[in-house]
LUMLUM-36518 format. One line per field, with one value per residue (C-alpha): residue in three letters; x, y, z. Coordinates in pm, 1 decimal. Layout:
<nodes>
resn: [ala,...]
xx: [X,...]
yy: [Y,...]
zz: [Z,...]
</nodes>
This chain:
<nodes>
resn: [met,thr,ile,gly,his,asp,pro,glu,leu,val,ile,pro,phe,val,asn,ala,val,leu,leu,ala,gly,thr,ile,glu,gly,glu,ile,his,val,ala,glu,asp,ala,ser,gly,thr,ile,val,gly,gly,ala,val,trp,phe,gly,pro,gly,ser,glu,phe,cys,his,ser,glu,ala,gln,gln,glu,arg,val,leu,val,pro,leu,leu,val,gln,phe,asp,asp,glu,leu,gln,thr,trp,trp,ser,glu,lys,phe,leu,pro,glu,tyr,his,gly,ala,ile,asp,gln,glu,leu,gly,pro,ser,lys,arg,leu,arg,ser,tyr,his,leu,gln,leu,ile,gly,ile,ala,pro,asn,his,pro,ser,gln,gln,leu,ala,thr,arg,met,ile,arg,ala,val,leu,glu,lys,val,cys,pro,glu,leu,ser,leu,pro,pro,gly,leu,leu,leu,ser,ser,leu,trp,arg,lys,leu,thr,lys,pro,thr,arg]
xx: [10649.9,10753.7,11020.2,11193.3,10908.4,10671.3,10405.3,10320.3,10650.5,10570.8,10369.2,10625.4,10902.3,10715.1,10633.6,11003.0,11104.0,10842.0,10958.1,11321.7,11212.4,11057.6,11378.2,11636.4,11482.3,11231.0,10879.2,10710.5,10336.5,10117.7,9751.1,9467.4,9233.5,9021.6,9323.2,9340.2,9696.2,9762.9,10139.2,10443.7,10819.7,11085.2,11423.8,11743.9,11966.8,12342.3,12489.7,12210.9,12055.5,11803.8,11900.8,12242.5,12236.2,12213.2,11869.2,11736.0,11896.3,11746.6,11398.7,11363.5,11607.4,11604.3,11221.9,11208.8,11472.1,11303.2,11014.9,11251.2,11335.8,11702.7,11765.6,11628.5,11821.8,12142.9,12068.7,11988.3,12305.8,12557.9,12449.9,12204.0,12355.0,12719.2,12631.3,12398.5,12656.7,12930.6,12733.3,12662.7,13024.9,13141.7,12914.4,12955.9,13287.3,13338.9,13321.4,13011.1,12734.8,12661.7,12702.4,12403.3,12025.8,11871.0,11517.2,11433.8,11066.0,10806.5,10447.6,10145.5,9786.5,9711.5,9373.5,9508.6,9447.1,9735.6,10012.4,10374.6,10304.0,10605.5,10820.3,10702.1,10771.7,11126.0,11185.3,11084.4,11373.0,11613.0,11536.2,11600.4,11935.7,12029.2,11841.6,11971.6,11710.5,11444.5,11628.2,11517.3,11669.4,11955.6,12073.8,12015.5,12251.9,12514.3,12492.5,12501.6,12795.5,12995.4,12907.8,13004.7,13332.5,13441.8,13744.1,13680.4,13926.1]
yy: [11995.7,12270.4,12291.4,12627.4,12770.8,12693.7,12434.0,12412.4,12226.7,11943.7,11735.9,11770.4,11675.8,11370.1,11268.6,11304.7,11076.7,10820.7,10829.6,10792.7,10498.4,10328.6,10378.8,10250.8,10225.1,10025.0,10143.9,9981.1,10019.8,9943.3,9861.4,9825.6,9524.7,9673.4,9716.3,10094.1,10230.1,10384.0,10430.4,10415.1,10442.6,10493.4,10332.9,10334.6,10034.4,9998.6,10159.0,10411.6,10716.4,10981.1,11137.0,10973.4,10809.9,10968.1,10810.6,10965.1,11300.9,11313.3,11186.3,11317.0,11588.4,11810.4,11828.7,11893.8,12168.1,12364.1,12412.3,12572.7,12940.8,13038.9,13087.5,12744.8,12576.3,12735.3,12634.1,12275.7,12222.6,12441.6,12417.9,12138.0,11848.9,11915.4,11959.6,11657.3,11431.0,11572.6,11499.0,11141.1,11086.5,11226.1,10992.2,10675.1,10730.6,10857.5,10520.6,10390.2,10628.4,10436.7,10101.1,10169.4,10170.7,10518.3,10587.3,10882.3,10930.7,10775.5,10872.4,10735.3,10849.7,11087.6,10926.9,10571.6,10421.0,10171.9,10272.2,10214.3,10150.1,10358.4,10165.4,9834.3,9955.1,10056.7,9738.0,9524.9,9669.6,9657.5,9287.9,9223.4,9402.3,9264.0,8938.9,8949.9,9219.1,8949.3,8786.2,8830.3,9148.3,8975.1,8778.3,9079.0,9298.9,9026.1,8961.6,9331.5,9390.7,9113.6,9258.0,9612.9,9514.0,9267.4,9407.4,9498.3,9398.7]
zz: [8125.6,7887.2,7622.5,7619.9,7829.8,7540.5,7624.4,7252.6,7196.7,7439.5,7192.1,6909.9,7155.5,7285.8,6927.7,6840.1,7127.9,7022.0,6660.3,6767.6,6981.8,6680.8,6482.3,6731.8,7074.8,7268.8,7340.5,7638.6,7683.5,7986.1,7933.8,8179.8,8183.8,7902.3,7673.6,7715.2,7715.7,8055.5,8042.5,7826.0,7829.6,7563.8,7622.4,7420.3,7469.3,7447.2,7135.9,7094.9,7252.8,7158.3,6822.2,6819.3,6474.6,6132.0,6079.6,6399.3,6327.6,5979.1,6065.9,6422.3,6527.9,6219.5,6203.8,6579.3,6580.1,6300.7,6544.3,6797.6,6779.5,6729.3,7101.3,7189.8,6906.2,7033.0,7392.6,7285.2,7082.2,7265.8,7629.7,7707.9,7509.6,7604.8,7973.2,7974.4,7808.9,8031.4,8348.9,8239.8,8137.1,8470.7,8667.4,8458.7,8286.7,7932.6,7760.1,7937.6,7822.9,7505.4,7680.3,7903.7,7881.2,7876.6,7990.7,7769.4,7851.3,8080.4,8137.7,8319.0,8263.8,8551.5,8619.3,8629.3,8976.2,8976.8,9210.7,9120.4,8751.1,8649.6,8897.7,8752.6,8397.0,8491.6,8687.5,8384.9,8183.0,8476.7,8526.5,8156.8,8179.1,8518.6,8597.8,8956.5,9025.3,9049.5,9342.0,9705.0,9860.0,10049.6,9746.9,9524.0,9725.7,9739.8,9366.0,9275.4,9510.0,9339.0,8998.0,9100.4,9264.2,8997.3,8812.1,8448.4,8182.0]
</nodes>
Protein backbone atom coordinates (compact mmCIF):
# COMPACT_ATOMS: atom_id res chain seq x y z
CA MET A 1 0.00 0.00 0.00
CA THR A 2 1.27 3.46 -0.86
CA ILE A 3 -0.32 6.86 -0.73
CA GLY A 4 0.61 8.99 -3.72
CA HIS A 5 3.48 6.59 -4.48
CA ASP A 6 5.01 7.53 -1.11
CA PRO A 7 5.20 4.63 1.36
CA GLU A 8 6.05 7.14 4.11
CA LEU A 9 2.42 8.35 4.01
CA VAL A 10 0.91 4.93 4.78
CA ILE A 11 1.28 5.18 8.56
CA PRO A 12 -0.13 8.73 8.75
CA PHE A 13 -3.05 7.65 6.55
CA VAL A 14 -3.80 4.55 8.65
CA ASN A 15 -3.52 6.65 11.82
CA ALA A 16 -5.95 9.17 10.30
CA VAL A 17 -8.48 6.42 9.56
CA LEU A 18 -8.12 5.08 13.11
CA LEU A 19 -8.58 8.53 14.62
CA ALA A 20 -11.63 9.17 12.44
CA GLY A 21 -12.97 5.81 13.59
CA THR A 22 -12.64 6.85 17.22
CA ILE A 23 -14.51 10.08 16.50
CA GLU A 24 -17.52 8.75 14.58
CA GLY A 25 -16.87 5.21 13.47
CA GLU A 26 -16.51 1.73 14.83
CA ILE A 27 -13.17 0.03 15.37
CA HIS A 28 -13.28 -3.76 15.48
CA VAL A 29 -10.28 -5.65 16.80
CA ALA A 30 -9.44 -9.37 16.57
CA GLU A 31 -7.20 -10.93 19.20
CA ASP A 32 -5.56 -14.32 19.37
CA ALA A 33 -5.81 -16.60 22.41
CA SER A 34 -2.98 -14.72 24.17
CA GLY A 35 -4.72 -11.35 23.77
CA THR A 36 -2.40 -10.12 21.02
CA ILE A 37 -4.15 -7.98 18.40
CA VAL A 38 -3.96 -9.79 15.08
CA GLY A 39 -6.45 -7.80 13.01
CA GLY A 40 -8.61 -4.75 12.90
CA ALA A 41 -11.23 -2.97 10.86
CA VAL A 42 -12.62 0.55 10.80
CA TRP A 43 -16.25 0.99 9.83
CA PHE A 44 -18.43 4.06 9.44
CA GLY A 45 -22.12 3.49 9.98
CA PRO A 46 -25.13 5.23 8.50
CA GLY A 47 -24.87 9.02 8.59
CA SER A 48 -21.09 9.08 8.58
CA GLU A 49 -18.07 8.31 6.46
CA PHE A 50 -14.36 8.97 6.56
CA CYS A 51 -13.73 12.71 7.07
CA HIS A 52 -17.35 13.64 6.46
CA SER A 53 -18.05 15.72 9.58
CA GLU A 54 -16.50 18.98 10.71
CA ALA A 55 -14.93 17.23 13.71
CA GLN A 56 -13.23 14.67 11.49
CA GLN A 57 -12.13 17.29 8.97
CA GLU A 58 -10.60 19.46 11.69
CA ARG A 59 -8.93 16.69 13.70
CA VAL A 60 -8.15 14.19 10.92
CA LEU A 61 -8.28 15.52 7.36
CA VAL A 62 -6.49 18.84 7.78
CA PRO A 63 -3.51 17.31 9.63
CA LEU A 64 -3.34 14.50 7.06
CA LEU A 65 -3.49 16.77 4.01
CA VAL A 66 -0.67 19.01 5.24
CA GLN A 67 1.56 15.95 4.90
CA PHE A 68 0.61 15.62 1.22
CA ASP A 69 2.43 17.59 -1.45
CA ASP A 70 0.39 20.04 -3.58
CA GLU A 71 -0.12 17.54 -6.40
CA LEU A 72 -1.44 14.86 -4.06
CA GLN A 73 -3.72 17.34 -2.25
CA THR A 74 -5.19 18.41 -5.59
CA TRP A 75 -5.65 14.80 -6.70
CA TRP A 76 -7.31 13.88 -3.38
CA SER A 77 -9.83 16.73 -3.40
CA GLU A 78 -10.44 17.27 -7.12
CA LYS A 79 -10.15 13.77 -8.59
CA PHE A 80 -10.24 10.93 -6.06
CA LEU A 81 -13.08 12.06 -3.78
CA PRO A 82 -15.44 13.21 -6.55
CA GLU A 83 -14.85 10.04 -8.58
CA TYR A 84 -15.12 7.79 -5.51
CA HIS A 85 -18.37 9.39 -4.35
CA GLY A 86 -19.69 9.40 -7.92
CA ALA A 87 -19.02 5.68 -8.36
CA ILE A 88 -20.75 4.83 -5.07
CA ASP A 89 -23.71 7.07 -5.89
CA GLN A 90 -23.98 5.48 -9.33
CA GLU A 91 -24.02 1.96 -7.88
CA LEU A 92 -26.22 2.57 -4.82
CA GLY A 93 -28.15 5.66 -5.79
CA PRO A 94 -27.36 9.23 -4.76
CA SER A 95 -29.29 9.20 -1.49
CA LYS A 96 -28.01 5.87 -0.19
CA ARG A 97 -24.26 6.47 0.32
CA LEU A 98 -24.68 7.93 3.78
CA ARG A 99 -27.37 5.39 4.70
CA SER A 100 -24.90 2.52 4.41
CA TYR A 101 -22.06 1.00 6.38
CA HIS A 102 -18.61 1.70 4.94
CA LEU A 103 -15.63 -0.54 5.56
CA GLN A 104 -12.84 2.02 5.39
CA LEU A 105 -9.86 -0.11 6.40
CA ILE A 106 -9.18 -3.73 7.31
CA GLY A 107 -5.92 -5.43 8.11
CA ILE A 108 -4.75 -8.79 9.40
CA ALA A 109 -1.26 -9.52 10.75
CA PRO A 110 0.59 -11.23 7.89
CA ASN A 111 1.98 -13.93 10.18
CA HIS A 112 -1.38 -14.80 11.73
CA PRO A 113 -2.25 -18.44 10.94
CA SER A 114 -6.05 -18.12 11.12
CA GLN A 115 -7.67 -18.35 7.74
CA GLN A 116 -10.67 -16.22 6.87
CA LEU A 117 -10.21 -13.83 9.81
CA ALA A 118 -10.98 -10.84 7.60
CA THR A 119 -14.09 -12.61 6.31
CA ARG A 120 -15.26 -13.29 9.87
CA MET A 121 -14.64 -9.65 10.86
CA ILE A 122 -16.70 -8.41 7.91
CA ARG A 123 -19.43 -10.96 8.50
CA ALA A 124 -19.79 -9.83 12.15
CA VAL A 125 -20.79 -6.34 11.00
CA LEU A 126 -22.95 -7.65 8.17
CA GLU A 127 -24.86 -9.85 10.61
CA LYS A 128 -25.41 -6.86 12.90
CA VAL A 129 -26.75 -4.82 9.98
CA CYS A 130 -28.68 -7.66 8.40
CA PRO A 131 -29.51 -10.42 10.93
CA GLU A 132 -30.75 -12.66 8.10
CA LEU A 133 -27.10 -13.33 7.25
CA SER A 134 -26.92 -15.79 10.14
CA LEU A 135 -29.65 -17.94 8.55
CA PRO A 136 -28.88 -21.17 6.66
CA PRO A 137 -28.06 -20.47 2.96
CA GLY A 138 -31.52 -21.38 1.55
CA LEU A 139 -33.41 -19.20 4.02
CA LEU A 140 -30.77 -16.49 3.70
CA LEU A 141 -31.28 -16.17 -0.06
CA SER A 142 -35.05 -16.17 0.32
CA SER A 143 -34.95 -13.53 3.05
CA LEU A 144 -32.49 -11.31 1.17
CA TRP A 145 -34.52 -11.63 -2.04
CA ARG A 146 -37.67 -10.44 -0.23
CA LYS A 147 -35.73 -7.54 1.29
CA LEU A 148 -34.21 -6.53 -2.06
CA THR A 149 -37.46 -6.74 -4.00
CA LYS A 150 -39.65 -5.08 -1.38
CA PRO A 151 -40.80 -1.68 -2.66
CA THR A 152 -39.37 1.30 -0.78
CA ARG A 153 -41.60 4.15 0.23
